[in-house]
C-alpha positions as CSV (number, residue, x, y, z in Angstrom):
1,M,101.0,87.5,14.3
2,K,100.9,86.3,10.7
3,I,100.9,82.5,10.4
4,L,101.2,80.4,7.2
5,L,99.8,76.8,7.5
6,V,100.4,74.4,4.7
7,L,97.6,71.9,5.3
8,P,97.7,68.1,4.7
9,N,96.4,67.0,1.4
10,W,93.7,64.6,2.6
11,L,90.4,65.7,4.2
12,G,90.7,63.5,7.2
13,D,94.3,64.5,7.9
14,A,93.4,68.2,7.6
15,V,90.6,67.7,10.1
16,M,93.1,66.0,12.4
17,A,95.3,69.1,12.2
18,T,92.5,71.3,13.6
19,P,93.4,70.8,17.3
20,A,97.0,72.1,16.4
21,I,95.4,75.1,14.7
22,E,93.2,75.8,17.7
23,L,96.2,75.6,20.0
24,L,98.1,78.1,17.8
25,G,95.1,80.4,17.9
26,T,95.0,80.2,21.7
27,T,98.8,80.7,22.1
28,Y,98.8,83.7,19.7
29,P,95.5,85.5,20.3
30,D,96.2,88.0,17.6
31,A,97.0,85.3,15.0
32,K,95.9,85.7,11.4
33,F,96.1,82.5,9.5
34,T,96.8,81.9,5.8
35,F,95.8,78.4,4.8
36,V,97.4,76.7,1.8
37,G,96.1,73.3,0.7
38,S,94.3,71.1,-1.7
39,F,90.8,72.1,-2.9
40,V,89.2,69.7,-0.5
41,T,91.1,70.8,2.6
42,I,90.7,74.5,1.9
43,E,86.9,74.1,1.4
44,A,86.7,72.4,4.8
45,L,88.9,74.7,6.9
46,K,88.6,78.1,5.2
47,H,85.7,79.0,7.6
48,H,88.0,79.4,10.6
49,P,87.4,82.8,12.3
50,K,91.1,83.6,12.3
51,C,91.6,82.7,8.6
52,E,92.6,85.7,6.6
53,K,93.4,84.0,3.4
54,A,92.8,80.4,2.0
55,L,94.6,79.4,-1.1
56,V,94.5,76.2,-3.2
57,D,98.0,75.0,-4.0
58,T,98.0,74.4,-7.8
59,T,101.8,74.2,-8.3
60,K,101.7,70.5,-9.1
61,Q,99.5,71.1,-12.1
62,S,101.3,74.2,-13.4
63,Q,102.5,74.0,-17.0
64,K,105.5,76.1,-15.9
65,G,106.9,73.2,-13.9
66,R,106.4,72.8,-10.2
67,L,109.7,74.3,-9.1
68,K,109.0,77.6,-10.9
69,A,105.4,77.6,-9.8
70,T,106.4,77.1,-6.2
71,M,108.8,80.1,-6.4
72,E,106.1,82.3,-7.8
73,F,103.5,81.1,-5.3
74,A,105.9,81.9,-2.4
75,K,106.4,85.4,-3.8
76,E,102.6,85.8,-3.9
77,L,102.2,84.6,-0.3
78,G,104.9,87.0,1.1
79,S,106.6,86.7,4.5
80,F,105.1,85.5,7.8
81,D,106.1,85.5,11.4
82,L,105.6,81.8,11.4
83,A,105.3,79.3,8.5
84,I,104.4,75.6,9.2
85,T,103.9,72.8,6.7
86,F,102.0,69.7,7.9
87,R,103.2,67.9,4.8
88,K,106.4,65.9,4.7
89,Q,107.1,66.7,1.1
90,F,109.9,68.6,-0.7
91,H,107.9,71.3,-2.5
92,S,106.0,72.1,0.8
93,S,109.3,72.5,2.6
94,L,110.6,74.6,-0.2
95,L,107.5,76.8,-0.2
96,V,107.8,77.8,3.5
97,R,111.5,78.4,3.0
98,L,111.0,80.6,0.0
99,T,108.5,82.8,1.9
100,R,111.5,84.0,3.9
101,S,109.4,83.9,7.1
102,K,110.9,84.6,10.5
103,T,110.3,81.0,11.8
104,T,109.8,78.0,9.6
105,I,108.8,74.5,10.7
106,A,108.5,71.2,9.0
107,R,108.8,67.6,10.0
108,A,112.3,66.1,10.0
109,S,113.4,65.1,6.5
110,W,116.5,65.5,4.3
111,H,114.9,68.4,2.4
112,A,113.7,70.3,5.4
113,K,117.2,70.1,6.9
114,L,118.9,70.9,3.6
115,L,116.7,74.0,3.1
116,G,117.7,75.2,6.6
117,L,114.2,75.5,8.1
118,T,114.2,76.8,11.7
119,F,112.8,73.7,13.3
120,T,112.7,70.2,11.9
121,P,111.5,68.0,14.8
122,N,111.8,64.2,14.5
123,I,108.3,63.3,15.8
124,T,107.5,59.6,16.6
125,T,104.7,58.0,14.7
126,S,103.7,55.7,17.6
127,K,101.1,58.3,18.8
128,H,97.9,59.6,17.4
129,L,98.3,61.8,14.4
130,V,96.5,64.7,16.2
131,M,99.3,64.6,18.8
132,Q,101.9,64.5,16.1
133,Y,100.5,67.6,14.4
134,C,100.3,69.5,17.7
135,E,104.0,68.8,18.5
136,L,105.0,69.7,15.0
137,A,103.1,73.1,15.2
138,F,105.2,74.0,18.1
139,G,108.5,73.0,16.6
140,G,108.7,69.8,18.6
141,K,109.4,71.9,21.7
142,K,106.2,70.7,23.5
143,D,105.4,67.1,24.5
144,F,101.7,67.3,24.6
145,Q,99.6,65.1,26.8
146,E,96.2,63.9,25.5
147,E,94.2,66.0,28.0
148,Q,96.0,69.2,26.8
149,I,94.7,68.8,23.3
150,P,91.2,70.0,22.3
151,P,88.8,68.0,20.1
152,L,88.6,68.3,16.3
153,K,86.9,71.5,15.2
154,L,85.1,72.6,12.0
155,Y,83.3,76.0,11.7
156,I,80.7,74.9,9.2
157,P,77.3,74.8,11.0
158,P,75.5,71.4,10.7
159,K,72.1,71.1,9.1
160,R,69.0,70.1,11.0
161,F,67.1,67.0,9.8
162,A,63.4,66.7,10.5
163,K,63.9,63.0,11.6
164,P,66.8,61.1,13.2
165,T,69.1,60.1,10.4
166,L,71.7,57.4,9.9
167,G,74.6,58.3,7.7
168,I,76.3,55.5,5.7
169,N,79.7,56.1,4.3
170,A,81.1,53.2,2.4
171,G,83.9,55.0,0.6
172,A,87.5,55.6,1.5
173,T,89.7,57.6,-0.9
174,Y,92.9,55.9,0.2
175,G,92.1,52.6,-1.5
176,S,89.9,49.5,-1.8
177,A,91.6,47.8,1.1
178,K,89.9,50.2,3.5
179,R,86.4,49.6,2.2
180,W,83.9,47.3,3.9
181,Y,81.3,45.8,1.6
182,P,78.2,47.5,0.2
183,E,75.9,44.6,0.9
184,R,76.9,44.6,4.6
185,F,76.5,48.4,4.9
186,A,73.0,47.9,3.4
187,E,72.2,45.1,5.9
188,V,73.1,47.5,8.7
189,A,71.1,50.3,7.2
190,A,68.1,48.0,6.8
191,H,68.3,47.0,10.4
192,F,68.0,50.6,11.6
193,S,65.6,51.8,8.8
194,K,62.5,51.8,11.1
195,R,64.3,54.1,13.6
196,F,66.2,56.3,11.2
197,D,66.1,57.8,7.8
198,I,69.1,56.7,5.7
199,L,71.5,59.1,4.1
200,I,74.1,57.5,1.8
201,F,77.4,59.4,1.5
202,G,80.2,59.2,-1.0
203,G,82.6,61.3,-3.1
204,P,82.6,61.6,-6.9
205,N,84.7,58.4,-7.2
206,E,82.4,56.5,-4.8
207,V,79.1,56.8,-6.6
208,E,79.2,53.2,-7.8
209,V,79.6,51.9,-4.3
210,A,76.8,54.1,-3.0
211,N,74.6,52.9,-5.9
212,D,75.3,49.3,-4.9
213,I,74.0,50.1,-1.4
214,E,70.9,51.7,-2.9
215,K,70.2,48.6,-5.0
216,E,70.6,46.4,-1.9
217,L,68.2,48.6,0.1
218,C,65.6,48.4,-2.7
219,Q,65.8,44.6,-2.7
220,R,65.2,44.7,1.1
221,K,62.1,47.0,0.5
222,V,63.7,49.9,2.3
223,T,62.4,53.2,0.9
224,N,63.3,55.9,3.4
225,Y,66.8,56.6,2.1
226,T,68.5,59.3,0.1
227,N,71.7,58.8,-2.0
228,I,73.8,62.0,-2.1
229,A,77.0,60.4,-3.2
230,G,78.8,62.7,-5.7
231,K,76.2,65.4,-5.3
232,T,77.6,67.5,-2.5
233,T,80.2,70.2,-2.1
234,I,82.7,69.7,0.8
235,E,80.7,72.3,2.8
236,Q,77.5,70.4,2.2
237,L,79.2,67.1,3.1
238,C,80.2,68.5,6.5
239,E,76.7,70.1,7.0
240,N,75.0,66.7,6.4
241,I,77.4,64.6,8.4
242,G,77.1,67.0,11.3
243,A,73.3,66.5,11.4
244,C,73.4,62.7,11.6
245,S,72.2,60.9,14.7
246,L,74.4,57.9,13.9
247,F,77.2,57.4,11.4
248,I,78.5,54.1,10.1
249,T,81.8,54.5,8.1
250,N,85.1,53.1,7.0
251,D,88.3,54.8,8.2
252,S,88.0,57.9,6.0
253,G,87.9,61.7,5.9
254,P,84.1,61.7,6.7
255,M,84.8,59.7,9.8
256,H,86.9,62.5,11.1
257,V,84.3,65.1,10.1
258,A,81.8,63.1,12.2
259,A,84.2,63.2,15.1
260,A,84.5,67.0,14.8
261,Y,80.7,67.2,15.2
262,Q,80.6,64.6,18.0
263,V,78.3,62.4,15.9
264,P,77.9,58.8,17.4
265,T,80.1,56.8,15.1
266,V,80.9,53.2,14.3
267,A,84.1,53.0,12.3
268,I,85.3,49.9,10.5
269,F,89.1,49.6,10.4
270,G,91.0,47.1,8.2
271,P,94.5,47.8,7.0
272,T,95.2,51.1,8.7
273,R,96.6,51.9,12.2
274,H,93.6,52.5,14.4
275,F,95.8,53.9,17.2
276,E,97.1,56.6,14.9
277,T,93.9,57.7,13.0
278,S,91.0,56.8,15.2
279,Q,88.1,59.3,15.9
280,W,89.9,61.8,18.1
281,K,88.0,62.6,21.3
282,N,84.6,61.6,19.8
283,R,82.9,60.7,23.1
284,K,80.5,58.3,21.4
285,S,82.6,56.2,19.0
286,I,83.4,52.6,18.6
287,I,86.0,50.9,16.3
288,V,85.2,47.5,14.8
289,R,88.3,45.7,13.6
290,E,89.7,42.2,13.2
291,D,93.0,41.6,14.9
292,I,94.8,39.4,12.4
293,E,98.5,38.9,11.8
294,C,98.8,40.8,8.6
295,A,96.9,43.9,9.8
296,P,97.6,46.8,9.8
297,C,99.5,46.5,6.5
298,M,98.9,50.1,5.4
299,K,98.4,49.0,1.8
300,R,95.9,50.6,-0.6
301,E,94.9,47.1,-1.9
302,C,95.2,43.8,-0.1
303,P,98.7,42.5,-0.9
304,L,97.6,38.9,0.0
305,K,94.5,39.1,-2.1
306,H,92.2,37.7,0.6
307,H,91.0,40.9,2.4
308,E,90.4,39.0,5.6
309,C,90.7,42.1,7.8
310,M,87.4,43.2,6.3
311,K,85.8,39.9,5.3
312,R,85.7,38.6,8.9
313,I,83.7,41.6,10.0
314,D,80.0,40.7,9.5
315,A,77.1,43.1,9.7
316,K,76.0,41.8,13.1
317,R,79.2,43.0,14.7
318,V,78.6,46.5,13.4
319,I,74.9,46.5,14.3
320,D,75.8,45.4,17.9
321,A,78.4,48.2,18.2
322,A,75.8,50.7,17.0
323,E,73.2,49.4,19.4
324,L,75.7,49.7,22.2
325,L,76.3,53.4,21.3
326,L,72.6,54.1,21.1
327,N,71.9,52.5,24.4
């Protein structure tokens, strides 16, 4: 059974698609997956034991134009028994259509219907994204209950640290509205520094935020920290997160990576829908959020310029939530 899966673009969304991938692997024991996605998502998911090929989609950057590049990419991929795109985007629908696969699936949209894909289910967004992805993977023909869906799954073995380690992740690729403040992350880290070594995470665009945390820790005379922001591959990011004893994070891709490894996690939510993108089936996880009228606004930057959904969350609330998890 040859299955093409066009993965979501974002790391967190791709990790939230892993239960759907696991269900497909269980339903079709002889499945051989071909993954297509962004560089980040391919690096995270290419280790799946049923993955036969993992290809980065570079059609958007092609000098030939995206339409022609998509046509050539589809020809390179060939045909499949089943082709699914987790993206709700024209060129992704076009790609699965052009592979001339036996069964094609995409979320309901004008382009998916116009292209004549086999199944274009209209899936409600009032449930967790993991559940949405699982329903999509089966063409909308199954109404999954939460207990039927497995946890998140990554096949990158975690590292082993010599001492208990607290991971701090102050970044969030989506935008500044999702980011709590470096000085408050540092206050939390300082509180736990006698019990844990501190590991500061961050992507290439989050180095400045991580450096601000480092400066705050220095001022507080905390020395047992390591700043690895911008210094890891995606595989190393997952290895390190998986080895943490406690993780403090914004709503972000690394939050979902932590959930895949069942790392005790405190997640700080501001403008995003916690019921849709919370840490799926992480048995030790707590969400800290402020229930105000304008949240969740789902904006990259605070449209009202006050950022109260994050400002009202002080370090003590996050520390108390972490202590509750530890106890």
